[in-house]
Structures are given as C-alpha cells and as structure tokens.
Biopython code that builds the backbone (N, CA, C, O; Angstrom):
import numpy as np
from Bio.PDB.StructureBuilder import StructureBuilder

atoms = [
    (1, "UNK", "N", (21.782, -27.717, 2.675)),
    (1, "UNK", "CA", (21.103, -29.117, 2.681)),
    (1, "UNK", "C", (19.828, -29.109, 2.156)),
    (1, "UNK", "O", (18.956, -28.414, 2.675)),
    (2, "UNK", "N", (19.594, -29.857, 1.102)),
    (2, "UNK", "CA", (18.265, -29.922, 0.446)),
    (2, "UNK", "C", (17.326, -30.953, 1.153)),
    (2, "UNK", "O", (17.762, -32.043, 1.523)),
    (3, "UNK", "N", (16.079, -30.592, 1.323)),
    (3, "UNK", "CA", (15.243, -31.647, 1.850)),
    (3, "UNK", "C", (14.067, -31.826, 1.003)),
    (3, "UNK", "O", (13.667, -30.902, 0.296)),
    (4, "UNK", "N", (13.478, -32.992, 1.037)),
    (4, "UNK", "CA", (12.451, -33.345, 0.192)),
    (4, "UNK", "C", (11.114, -32.527, 0.417)),
    (4, "UNK", "O", (10.828, -32.242, 1.580)),
    (5, "UNK", "N", (10.446, -32.209, -0.396)),
    (5, "UNK", "CA", (9.050, -31.714, -0.205)),
    (5, "UNK", "C", (8.044, -32.733, 0.055)),
    (5, "UNK", "O", (7.927, -33.607, -0.804)),
    (6, "UNK", "N", (7.255, -32.783, 1.141)),
    (6, "UNK", "CA", (6.293, -33.907, 1.187)),
    (6, "UNK", "C", (5.250, -33.640, -0.058)),
    (6, "UNK", "O", (4.847, -32.552, -0.469)),
    (7, "UNK", "N", (4.957, -34.869, -0.500)),
    (7, "UNK", "CA", (3.942, -34.886, -1.678)),
    (7, "UNK", "C", (2.655, -34.204, -1.450)),
    (7, "UNK", "O", (2.024, -33.611, -2.324)),
    (8, "UNK", "N", (2.276, -34.340, -0.091)),
    (8, "UNK", "CA", (0.843, -33.519, 0.140)),
    (8, "UNK", "C", (1.156, -31.983, 0.232)),
    (8, "UNK", "O", (0.221, -31.190, 0.120)),
    (9, "UNK", "N", (2.405, -31.547, 0.426)),
    (9, "UNK", "CA", (2.568, -30.159, 0.300)),
    (9, "UNK", "C", (2.877, -29.659, -1.209)),
    (9, "UNK", "O", (2.649, -28.510, -1.588)),
    (10, "UNK", "N", (3.350, -30.537, -1.900)),
    (10, "UNK", "CA", (3.656, -30.187, -3.483)),
    (10, "UNK", "C", (2.203, -30.048, -4.042)),
    (10, "UNK", "O", (1.937, -29.098, -4.778)),
    (11, "UNK", "N", (1.277, -30.958, -3.714)),
    (11, "UNK", "CA", (0.047, -30.968, -4.324)),
    (11, "UNK", "C", (-0.663, -29.720, -3.879)),
    (11, "UNK", "O", (-1.343, -29.106, -4.701)),
    (12, "UNK", "N", (-0.567, -29.340, -2.756)),
    (12, "UNK", "CA", (-1.388, -27.969, -2.258)),
    (12, "UNK", "C", (-0.695, -26.757, -2.962)),
    (12, "UNK", "O", (-1.371, -25.834, -3.415)),
    (13, "UNK", "N", (0.531, -26.777, -3.035)),
    (13, "UNK", "CA", (1.312, -25.839, -3.656)),
    (13, "UNK", "C", (0.908, -25.495, -5.062)),
    (13, "UNK", "O", (0.555, -24.385, -5.460)),
    (14, "UNK", "N", (1.015, -26.659, -5.793)),
    (14, "UNK", "CA", (0.568, -26.631, -7.276)),
    (14, "UNK", "C", (-0.846, -25.999, -7.483)),
    (14, "UNK", "O", (-1.110, -25.251, -8.424)),
    (15, "UNK", "N", (-1.689, -26.357, -6.552)),
    (15, "UNK", "CA", (-3.225, -25.704, -6.563)),
    (15, "UNK", "C", (-3.256, -24.170, -6.324)),
    (15, "UNK", "O", (-4.081, -23.451, -6.886)),
    (16, "UNK", "N", (-2.366, -23.729, -5.508)),
    (16, "UNK", "CA", (-2.532, -22.311, -4.965)),
    (16, "UNK", "C", (-1.551, -21.580, -5.946)),
    (16, "UNK", "O", (-1.709, -20.360, -5.990)),
    (17, "UNK", "N", (-0.613, -22.083, -6.702)),
    (17, "UNK", "CA", (0.377, -21.459, -7.324)),
    (17, "UNK", "C", (-0.312, -20.310, -8.394)),
    (17, "UNK", "O", (-0.032, -19.111, -8.415)),
    (18, "UNK", "N", (-1.204, -20.955, -9.193)),
    (18, "UNK", "CA", (-1.725, -19.997, -10.202)),
    (18, "UNK", "C", (-2.649, -18.813, -9.505)),
    (18, "UNK", "O", (-2.643, -17.698, -10.027)),
    (19, "UNK", "N", (-3.363, -19.036, -8.442)),
    (19, "UNK", "CA", (-4.048, -18.003, -7.657)),
    (19, "UNK", "C", (-3.025, -17.147, -7.173)),
    (19, "UNK", "O", (-3.184, -15.945, -7.385)),
    (20, "UNK", "N", (-2.020, -17.511, -6.575)),
    (20, "UNK", "CA", (-1.077, -16.370, -5.992)),
    (20, "UNK", "C", (-0.374, -15.596, -7.169)),
    (20, "UNK", "O", (-0.111, -14.395, -7.104)),
    (21, "UNK", "N", (-0.096, -16.391, -8.243)),
    (21, "UNK", "CA", (0.631, -15.566, -9.344)),
    (21, "UNK", "C", (-0.554, -14.630, -9.882)),
    (21, "UNK", "O", (-0.203, -13.491, -10.193)),
    (22, "UNK", "N", (-1.745, -14.914, -10.015)),
    (22, "UNK", "CA", (-2.716, -13.888, -10.445)),
    (22, "UNK", "C", (-2.824, -12.779, -9.606)),
    (22, "UNK", "O", (-2.890, -11.630, -10.042)),
    (23, "UNK", "N", (-2.850, -13.132, -8.172)),
    (23, "UNK", "CA", (-2.984, -12.128, -7.203)),
    (23, "UNK", "C", (-1.808, -11.134, -7.163)),
    (23, "UNK", "O", (-1.997, -9.947, -6.897)),
    (24, "UNK", "N", (-0.572, -11.649, -7.437)),
    (24, "UNK", "CA", (0.553, -10.732, -7.494)),
    (24, "UNK", "C", (0.368, -9.888, -8.720)),
    (24, "UNK", "O", (0.549, -8.674, -8.640)),
    (25, "UNK", "N", (0.062, -10.383, -9.709)),
    (25, "UNK", "CA", (0.053, -9.576, -11.195)),
    (25, "UNK", "C", (-1.291, -8.646, -10.998)),
    (25, "UNK", "O", (-1.249, -7.631, -11.693)),
    (26, "UNK", "N", (-2.210, -8.754, -10.370)),
    (26, "UNK", "CA", (-3.469, -7.836, -10.259)),
    (26, "UNK", "C", (-2.755, -6.741, -9.422)),
    (26, "UNK", "O", (-2.904, -5.591, -9.834)),
    (27, "UNK", "N", (-1.986, -6.930, -8.284)),
    (27, "UNK", "CA", (-1.429, -6.281, -7.504)),
    (27, "UNK", "C", (-0.478, -5.125, -8.261)),
    (27, "UNK", "O", (-0.576, -3.917, -8.049)),
    (28, "UNK", "N", (0.377, -5.701, -9.104)),
    (28, "UNK", "CA", (1.252, -4.956, -9.901)),
    (28, "UNK", "C", (0.542, -3.944, -10.871)),
    (28, "UNK", "O", (0.799, -2.748, -11.008)),
    (29, "UNK", "N", (-0.378, -4.672, -11.492)),
    (29, "UNK", "CA", (-1.507, -3.783, -12.440)),
    (29, "UNK", "C", (-1.961, -2.768, -11.707)),
    (29, "UNK", "O", (-1.703, -1.682, -12.224)),
    (30, "UNK", "N", (-2.581, -2.704, -10.629)),
    (30, "UNK", "CA", (-3.109, -1.723, -9.740)),
    (30, "UNK", "C", (-1.899, -0.754, -9.448)),
    (30, "UNK", "O", (-2.076, 0.450, -9.636)),
    (31, "UNK", "N", (-0.867, -1.143, -9.068)),
    (31, "UNK", "CA", (0.181, -0.112, -8.844)),
    (31, "UNK", "C", (0.665, 0.733, -10.063)),
    (31, "UNK", "O", (0.978, 1.919, -9.954)),
    (32, "UNK", "N", (0.699, 0.115, -11.094)),
    (32, "UNK", "CA", (0.987, 0.674, -12.437)),
    (32, "UNK", "C", (-0.080, 1.684, -12.613)),
    (32, "UNK", "O", (0.221, 2.872, -12.730)),
    (33, "UNK", "N", (-1.462, 1.232, -12.643)),
    (33, "UNK", "CA", (-2.538, 2.217, -12.800)),
    (33, "UNK", "C", (-2.405, 3.601, -12.044)),
    (33, "UNK", "O", (-2.650, 4.685, -12.573)),
    (34, "UNK", "N", (-1.982, 3.424, -10.725)),
    (34, "UNK", "CA", (-1.795, 4.492, -9.788)),
    (34, "UNK", "C", (-0.532, 5.317, -10.175)),
    (34, "UNK", "O", (-0.501, 6.524, -9.934)),
    (35, "UNK", "N", (0.344, 4.780, -10.677)),
    (35, "UNK", "CA", (1.706, 5.430, -11.111)),
    (35, "UNK", "C", (1.404, 6.110, -12.234)),
    (35, "UNK", "O", (1.773, 7.283, -12.298)),
    (36, "UNK", "N", (0.665, 5.511, -13.358)),
    (36, "UNK", "CA", (0.464, 6.160, -14.606)),
    (36, "UNK", "C", (-0.445, 7.227, -14.625)),
    (36, "UNK", "O", (-0.410, 8.023, -15.564)),
    (37, "UNK", "N", (-1.408, 7.376, -13.538)),
    (37, "UNK", "CA", (-2.420, 8.335, -13.558)),
    (37, "UNK", "C", (-2.080, 9.309, -12.443)),
    (37, "UNK", "O", (-2.992, 10.020, -12.021)),
    (38, "UNK", "N", (-0.847, 9.419, -11.914)),
    (38, "UNK", "CA", (-0.474, 10.455, -10.835)),
    (38, "UNK", "C", (-0.608, 11.831, -11.234)),
    (38, "UNK", "O", (0.223, 12.302, -12.010)),
    (39, "UNK", "N", (-1.645, 12.598, -10.754)),
    (39, "UNK", "CA", (-1.746, 13.833, -11.039)),
    (39, "UNK", "C", (-0.655, 14.951, -10.663)),
    (39, "UNK", "O", (-0.127, 14.822, -9.558)),
    (40, "UNK", "N", (-0.329, 15.849, -11.326)),
    (40, "UNK", "CA", (0.706, 16.812, -10.972)),
    (40, "UNK", "C", (2.144, 16.199, -11.397)),
    (40, "UNK", "O", (3.129, 16.756, -10.911)),
    (41, "UNK", "N", (2.324, 15.225, -12.163)),
    (41, "UNK", "CA", (3.577, 14.781, -12.586)),
    (41, "UNK", "C", (3.563, 14.780, -14.020)),
    (41, "UNK", "O", (2.547, 14.787, -14.715)),
    (42, "UNK", "N", (4.881, 14.770, -14.468)),
    (42, "UNK", "CA", (4.974, 14.974, -16.186)),
    (42, "UNK", "C", (4.662, 13.592, -16.662)),
    (42, "UNK", "O", (4.712, 12.630, -15.895)),
    (43, "UNK", "N", (4.347, 13.489, -17.896)),
    (43, "UNK", "CA", (4.247, 12.100, -18.472)),
    (43, "UNK", "C", (5.497, 11.419, -18.541)),
    (43, "UNK", "O", (5.437, 10.190, -18.522)),
    (44, "UNK", "N", (6.661, 11.981, -18.620)),
    (44, "UNK", "CA", (7.911, 11.313, -18.545)),
    (44, "UNK", "C", (8.242, 10.625, -17.205)),
    (44, "UNK", "O", (8.862, 9.565, -17.115)),
    (45, "UNK", "N", (7.732, 11.386, -16.120)),
    (45, "UNK", "CA", (8.034, 10.958, -14.757)),
    (45, "UNK", "C", (7.136, 9.838, -14.445)),
    (45, "UNK", "O", (7.546, 8.991, -13.651)),
    (46, "UNK", "N", (5.886, 9.713, -14.998)),
    (46, "UNK", "CA", (5.035, 8.739, -14.693)),
    (46, "UNK", "C", (5.538, 7.461, -15.445)),
    (46, "UNK", "O", (5.441, 6.343, -14.939)),
    (47, "UNK", "N", (6.103, 7.696, -16.730)),
    (47, "UNK", "CA", (6.517, 6.673, -17.508)),
    (47, "UNK", "C", (7.837, 6.037, -16.640)),
    (47, "UNK", "O", (7.928, 4.847, -16.340)),
    (48, "UNK", "N", (8.603, 6.835, -16.380)),
    (48, "UNK", "CA", (9.855, 6.349, -15.382)),
    (48, "UNK", "C", (9.343, 5.580, -14.333)),
    (48, "UNK", "O", (9.815, 4.453, -14.184)),
    (49, "UNK", "N", (8.408, 6.002, -13.527)),
    (49, "UNK", "CA", (7.800, 5.163, -12.422)),
    (49, "UNK", "C", (7.257, 3.924, -12.665)),
    (49, "UNK", "O", (7.398, 2.985, -11.881)),
    (50, "UNK", "N", (6.518, 3.843, -13.909)),
    (50, "UNK", "CA", (5.994, 2.619, -14.407)),
    (50, "UNK", "C", (7.073, 1.616, -14.680)),
    (50, "UNK", "O", (7.060, 0.467, -14.239)),
    (51, "UNK", "N", (8.000, 2.128, -15.432)),
    (51, "UNK", "CA", (9.011, 1.387, -15.982)),
    (51, "UNK", "C", (9.939, 0.638, -14.738)),
    (51, "UNK", "O", (10.357, -0.519, -14.772)),
    (52, "UNK", "N", (10.109, 1.501, -13.784)),
    (52, "UNK", "CA", (10.907, 1.119, -12.519)),
    (52, "UNK", "C", (10.016, 0.158, -11.817)),
    (52, "UNK", "O", (10.551, -0.864, -11.389)),
    (53, "UNK", "N", (8.759, 0.323, -11.635)),
    (53, "UNK", "CA", (7.917, -0.642, -10.994)),
    (53, "UNK", "C", (7.881, -1.795, -11.591)),
    (53, "UNK", "O", (8.063, -2.838, -10.964)),
    (54, "UNK", "N", (7.641, -1.764, -12.878)),
    (54, "UNK", "CA", (7.579, -3.118, -13.729)),
    (54, "UNK", "C", (8.888, -3.857, -13.762)),
    (54, "UNK", "O", (8.846, -5.084, -13.856)),
    (55, "UNK", "N", (10.124, -3.201, -13.690)),
    (55, "UNK", "CA", (11.338, -3.886, -13.677)),
    (55, "UNK", "C", (11.597, -4.689, -12.361)),
    (55, "UNK", "O", (12.019, -5.839, -12.248)),
    (56, "UNK", "N", (11.242, -3.804, -11.408)),
    (56, "UNK", "CA", (11.495, -4.513, -9.934)),
    (56, "UNK", "C", (10.355, -5.653, -9.815)),
    (56, "UNK", "O", (10.719, -6.761, -9.423)),
    (57, "UNK", "N", (9.055, -5.451, -10.119)),
    (57, "UNK", "CA", (8.147, -6.501, -9.896)),
    (57, "UNK", "C", (8.285, -7.757, -10.751)),
    (57, "UNK", "O", (7.921, -8.846, -10.308)),
    (58, "UNK", "N", (8.846, -7.607, -12.064)),
    (58, "UNK", "CA", (9.069, -8.588, -12.959)),
    (58, "UNK", "C", (10.306, -9.466, -12.458)),
    (58, "UNK", "O", (10.354, -10.635, -12.841)),
    (59, "UNK", "N", (11.354, -8.949, -11.586)),
    (59, "UNK", "CA", (12.255, -9.724, -10.741)),
    (59, "UNK", "C", (11.639, -10.512, -9.794)),
    (59, "UNK", "O", (11.966, -11.683, -9.599)),
    (60, "UNK", "N", (10.581, -9.820, -9.068)),
    (60, "UNK", "CA", (9.992, -10.645, -7.867)),
    (60, "UNK", "C", (8.902, -11.681, -8.522)),
    (60, "UNK", "O", (8.650, -12.689, -7.862)),
    (61, "UNK", "N", (8.292, -11.510, -9.680)),
    (61, "UNK", "CA", (7.519, -12.316, -10.286)),
    (61, "UNK", "C", (8.327, -13.696, -10.537)),
    (61, "UNK", "O", (7.896, -14.793, -10.184)),
    (62, "UNK", "N", (9.648, -13.469, -11.244)),
    (62, "UNK", "CA", (10.540, -14.525, -11.620)),
    (62, "UNK", "C", (10.867, -15.333, -10.464)),
    (62, "UNK", "O", (10.910, -16.562, -10.532)),
    (63, "UNK", "N", (11.109, -14.652, -9.358)),
    (63, "UNK", "CA", (11.747, -15.338, -8.154)),
    (63, "UNK", "C", (10.735, -16.215, -7.610)),
    (63, "UNK", "O", (10.924, -17.397, -7.322)),
    (64, "UNK", "N", (9.588, -15.544, -7.475)),
    (64, "UNK", "CA", (8.283, -16.360, -6.726)),
    (64, "UNK", "C", (7.736, -17.593, -7.744)),
    (64, "UNK", "O", (7.366, -18.719, -7.411)),
    (65, "UNK", "N", (7.797, -17.115, -8.841)),
    (65, "UNK", "CA", (6.727, -18.095, -9.677)),
    (65, "UNK", "C", (7.356, -18.947, -10.745)),
    (65, "UNK", "O", (6.764, -19.967, -11.096)),
    (66, "UNK", "N", (8.607, -18.588, -11.340)),
    (66, "UNK", "CA", (9.095, -19.205, -12.585)),
    (66, "UNK", "C", (9.589, -20.625, -12.382)),
    (66, "UNK", "O", (9.548, -21.420, -13.322)),
    (67, "UNK", "N", (10.026, -20.953, -11.259)),
    (67, "UNK", "CA", (10.470, -22.337, -11.047)),
    (67, "UNK", "C", (9.673, -23.106, -10.244)),
    (67, "UNK", "O", (9.940, -23.502, -9.109)),
    (68, "UNK", "N", (8.479, -23.339, -11.018)),
    (68, "UNK", "CA", (7.386, -24.089, -10.428)),
    (68, "UNK", "C", (7.636, -25.707, -10.753)),
    (68, "UNK", "O", (6.904, -26.356, -11.501)),
    (69, "UNK", "N", (8.681, -26.186, -10.130)),
    (69, "UNK", "CA", (9.120, -27.708, -10.151)),
    (69, "UNK", "C", (9.368, -27.980, -8.786)),
    (69, "UNK", "O", (9.504, -27.143, -7.893)),
    (70, "UNK", "N", (9.417, -29.201, -8.689)),
    (70, "UNK", "CA", (9.750, -29.864, -7.386)),
    (70, "UNK", "C", (11.182, -29.478, -6.785)),
    (70, "UNK", "O", (11.443, -29.770, -5.618)),
    (71, "UNK", "N", (12.002, -28.889, -7.511)),
    (71, "UNK", "CA", (13.125, -28.384, -6.862)),
    (71, "UNK", "C", (12.988, -27.234, -6.021)),
    (71, "UNK", "O", (13.756, -26.972, -5.096)),
    (72, "UNK", "N", (11.894, -26.485, -6.395)),
    (72, "UNK", "CA", (11.756, -25.242, -5.530)),
    (72, "UNK", "C", (11.219, -25.575, -4.281)),
    (72, "UNK", "O", (10.607, -26.628, -4.100)),
    (73, "UNK", "N", (11.446, -24.597, -3.259)),
    (73, "UNK", "CA", (10.873, -24.626, -1.969)),
    (73, "UNK", "C", (9.416, -23.964, -2.027)),
    (73, "UNK", "O", (9.345, -22.738, -2.107)),
    (74, "UNK", "N", (8.417, -24.628, -1.994)),
    (74, "UNK", "CA", (7.023, -23.779, -2.057)),
    (74, "UNK", "C", (6.950, -23.086, -0.698)),
    (74, "UNK", "O", (6.296, -22.043, -0.690)),
    (75, "UNK", "N", (7.432, -23.425, 0.303)),
    (75, "UNK", "CA", (7.182, -22.684, 1.619)),
    (75, "UNK", "C", (8.144, -21.642, 1.759)),
    (75, "UNK", "O", (7.949, -20.935, 2.747)),
    (76, "UNK", "N", (9.139, -21.341, 1.046)),
    (76, "UNK", "CA", (9.999, -20.269, 1.421)),
    (76, "UNK", "C", (9.204, -18.995, 1.292)),
    (76, "UNK", "O", (9.323, -18.216, 2.238)),
    (77, "UNK", "N", (8.378, -18.618, 0.251)),
    (77, "UNK", "CA", (7.678, -17.271, 0.395)),
    (77, "UNK", "C", (6.717, -17.176, 1.402)),
    (77, "UNK", "O", (6.420, -16.058, 1.823)),
    (78, "UNK", "N", (6.093, -18.355, 1.931)),
    (78, "UNK", "CA", (5.176, -18.367, 2.954)),
    (78, "UNK", "C", (5.999, -17.999, 4.297)),
    (78, "UNK", "O", (5.495, -17.287, 5.166)),
    (79, "UNK", "N", (7.054, -18.432, 4.384)),
    (79, "UNK", "CA", (7.882, -18.252, 5.606)),
    (79, "UNK", "C", (8.352, -16.657, 5.597)),
    (79, "UNK", "O", (8.509, -16.080, 6.673)),
    (80, "UNK", "N", (8.554, -16.010, 4.409)),
    (80, "UNK", "CA", (9.012, -14.576, 4.274)),
    (80, "UNK", "C", (7.497, -13.665, 4.322)),
    (80, "UNK", "O", (7.505, -12.441, 4.192)),
    (81, "UNK", "N", (6.481, -14.296, 4.486)),
    (81, "UNK", "CA", (5.222, -13.632, 4.562)),
    (81, "UNK", "C", (5.015, -12.694, 3.482)),
    (81, "UNK", "O", (4.749, -11.499, 3.604)),
    (82, "UNK", "N", (5.170, -13.382, 2.362)),
    (82, "UNK", "CA", (4.936, -12.434, 1.056)),
    (82, "UNK", "C", (3.360, -12.224, 0.996)),
    (82, "UNK", "O", (2.671, -13.234, 1.143)),
    (83, "UNK", "N", (2.860, -11.257, 0.836)),
    (83, "UNK", "CA", (1.447, -10.939, 0.826)),
    (83, "UNK", "C", (0.509, -11.576, 0.061)),
    (83, "UNK", "O", (-0.676, -11.709, 0.365)),
    (84, "UNK", "N", (1.134, -12.037, -1.101)),
    (84, "UNK", "CA", (0.354, -12.733, -2.098)),
    (84, "UNK", "C", (-0.035, -14.215, -1.585)),
    (84, "UNK", "O", (-1.126, -14.729, -1.833)),
    (85, "UNK", "N", (1.070, -14.890, -0.779)),
    (85, "UNK", "CA", (0.847, -16.087, -0.336)),
    (85, "UNK", "C", (0.154, -16.059, 1.029)),
    (85, "UNK", "O", (-0.451, -17.045, 1.451)),
    (86, "UNK", "N", (0.246, -15.000, 1.661)),
    (86, "UNK", "CA", (-0.400, -14.693, 3.011)),
    (86, "UNK", "C", (-1.878, -14.943, 2.924)),
    (86, "UNK", "O", (-2.455, -15.654, 3.746)),
    (87, "UNK", "N", (-2.500, -14.340, 1.898)),
    (87, "UNK", "CA", (-3.934, -14.439, 1.756)),
    (87, "UNK", "C", (-4.554, -15.515, 0.830)),
    (87, "UNK", "O", (-5.735, -15.576, 0.490)),
    (88, "UNK", "N", (-3.471, -16.418, 0.457)),
    (88, "UNK", "CA", (-4.034, -17.565, -0.414)),
    (88, "UNK", "C", (-4.337, -18.657, 0.672)),
    (88, "UNK", "O", (-3.711, -18.754, 1.728)),
    (89, "UNK", "N", (-5.423, -19.503, 0.266)),
    (89, "UNK", "CA", (-5.797, -20.461, 1.191)),
    (89, "UNK", "C", (-4.473, -21.472, 1.259)),
    (89, "UNK", "O", (-4.131, -21.980, 0.191)),
    (90, "UNK", "N", (-3.828, -21.741, 2.277)),
    (90, "UNK", "CA", (-2.582, -22.491, 2.282)),
    (90, "UNK", "C", (-2.735, -23.417, 3.333)),
    (90, "UNK", "O", (-1.735, -23.876, 3.885)),
    (91, "UNK", "N", (-4.086, -23.803, 3.737)),
    (91, "UNK", "CA", (-4.232, -24.846, 4.770)),
    (91, "UNK", "C", (-3.789, -26.186, 4.216)),
    (91, "UNK", "O", (-4.157, -26.489, 3.081)),
    (92, "UNK", "N", (-3.097, -26.942, 4.857)),
    (92, "UNK", "CA", (-2.592, -28.160, 4.406)),
    (92, "UNK", "C", (-1.321, -28.304, 4.209)),
    (92, "UNK", "O", (-0.823, -29.429, 4.187)),
    (93, "UNK", "N", (-0.565, -27.142, 4.028)),
    (93, "UNK", "CA", (0.787, -27.039, 3.855)),
    (93, "UNK", "C", (1.597, -27.213, 5.268)),
    (93, "UNK", "O", (1.298, -26.539, 6.254)),
    (94, "UNK", "N", (2.520, -28.061, 5.271)),
    (94, "UNK", "CA", (3.284, -28.231, 6.453)),
    (94, "UNK", "C", (4.435, -27.149, 6.218)),
    (94, "UNK", "O", (5.098, -27.097, 5.182)),
    (95, "UNK", "N", (4.590, -26.284, 7.320)),
    (95, "UNK", "CA", (5.526, -25.205, 7.223)),
    (95, "UNK", "C", (6.803, -25.459, 7.994)),
    (95, "UNK", "O", (7.367, -24.550, 8.605)),
    (96, "UNK", "N", (7.268, -26.739, 7.961)),
    (96, "UNK", "CA", (8.301, -27.074, 8.838)),
    (96, "UNK", "C", (9.612, -26.562, 8.174)),
    (96, "UNK", "O", (9.807, -26.493, 6.960)),
    (97, "UNK", "N", (10.463, -26.221, 9.142)),
    (97, "UNK", "CA", (11.727, -25.492, 8.609)),
    (97, "UNK", "C", (12.905, -26.359, 8.667)),
    (97, "UNK", "O", (13.998, -25.941, 8.283)),
]
sb = StructureBuilder()
sb.init_structure("model")
sb.init_model(0)
sb.init_chain("A")
sb.init_seg("    ")
for serial, (resi, resn, name, xyz) in enumerate(atoms, 1):
    if name == "N":
        sb.init_residue(resn, " ", resi, " ")
    sb.init_atom(name, np.array(xyz, "f"), 0.0, 1.0, " ", f" {name:<3s}", serial, name[0])
structure = sb.get_structure()
C-alpha cells in the first residue's frame, strides 16, 4: 500500500538529499583510497578490491539516491539506519511507519 509523503517531509528530504549523497560519495572515496594503497598486496589484488567496492557502492548509491522524486519513500533509508542519513540533520521529518 502506498502512502502519500507529507509535503513538509518532502521539503526536508529535498534539502538533505544532496548532503547525504555527498557524504555517501566521500565515504566511498575514502574506502577506495584505503583499498588502493593497501601495503603488502599486489597491484592486481588492489585493483580487484577497488573494482568490487565501486561496483557494490554504485548499486547502493543508485538505490538510495537515483529516484529523487515524490514516488520515492525518503524515510526508508532513515528507518534502515543508513549511516549517511543517520548523521544528516533530519529534524523535521516525520518517521511514521
């Protein structure tokens, strides 16, 4: 069953969306940096780790941020305690289930 998103929530979500997306990307870039500079591993192993990480995170990025329209449920990632949204100023969102 689909429920309408309160306009107030939609406005807050639209404001925090770019902040959360940038935080997600910063986190991914940090992980890529660690994976690509891991000492004691071959260049090929580090490359494969970066490729795997980027592939996984790209799917997460798409799931969390690509559908930024009102048909999306902006509170779903919050309920799942995704770290990007957990540290974003989300006061004002009603997290009704």
